[in-house]
N, C-alpha and C positions, 0 to 999 in steps of 0.2 A: 578472483572474488575481494571485497574491500575488507580490510582490516579493520578487526576486533577493537574498538579502542578502551582505554580506560578511562570510563564514565568520572569515578571516583576520584582520579585527580585533576578534573574539570571544576570550574568555580561553579557558582550559583548560576550566575548569571546565562555562562555558556550553557547549563544545562539545561535551561530553560528554554534560551534558543534552539538546541536542537529538540527537546520536546515539540516546540513551536512546528518544526519545519517538517517533524515526523506525522504528527497531526494532520500538515497541509497535506503531504503526500497520502496520506489516507483516504481524506474527502477528493482530493484529483482522480486516484483508483477507484473511488466508488462513480465518481462520474464517467469516468473512461468505459466501466464495466456497464451500465446503463445505456451508454451511448452505444457500447456493442451490441447488448441485448434488443438495442431498438433496431438495431441493423439486419438481425436475424429474422426480427418479425415481421420488417417490413419484406428481408429477400424470400421468405416463406410465403406471408401472404400475396406479394406480386409475383414471383417466380419459381414458388414452389422449393424442394430442396436442389442447395446447389452448394457445389466447394466454396464458391466465394462469400456466401450466406450464412454459413452454420460451422463449418470444417474448422477455417481462418477463427472466424471470431472467440470457436467454444477455445483453441488454442489459446488465442490472447489471452482470455479469460481466466483459464487455467493460470500462465504466465503471471497475471495481476493478482490473481490468489495465491498465490504461491509465495511472493517477493511481498506483500501485506503481512501474512506467517509471520514472514520474519522480521519484519519491521515493528510488529506487535510486541515481539519477546524484546526486540531492543528499547522500545519504551516503556515496557515495564521495569528492564534494568534500571533506565535512567528517570522512571519517578522513584522505584527503590532507593536511588543516590541520592535524589534530592531529598524525598522524607527525612534521611538519614544525616543532609548536612543542617538540614532547618532544623531540627531538635540540638 
């Protein structure tokens, strides 16, 4: 598991770069989830319910969603530190 960073020790520019990176990761996660939902819909429409078309995408979506929740928590922490440094 990744180490927790001390964001209060980073400069404002580094914090903004971290914030931008996390937001980019959120967008990528949303695109991947959308693709997996499309795979599920296509698979169910063409071949019915199968493990490849339903179970695997659901597991992947769950993993992405869990990671996204952790990233949102880190983003809130970064934004709090940014607001404190800007004042």
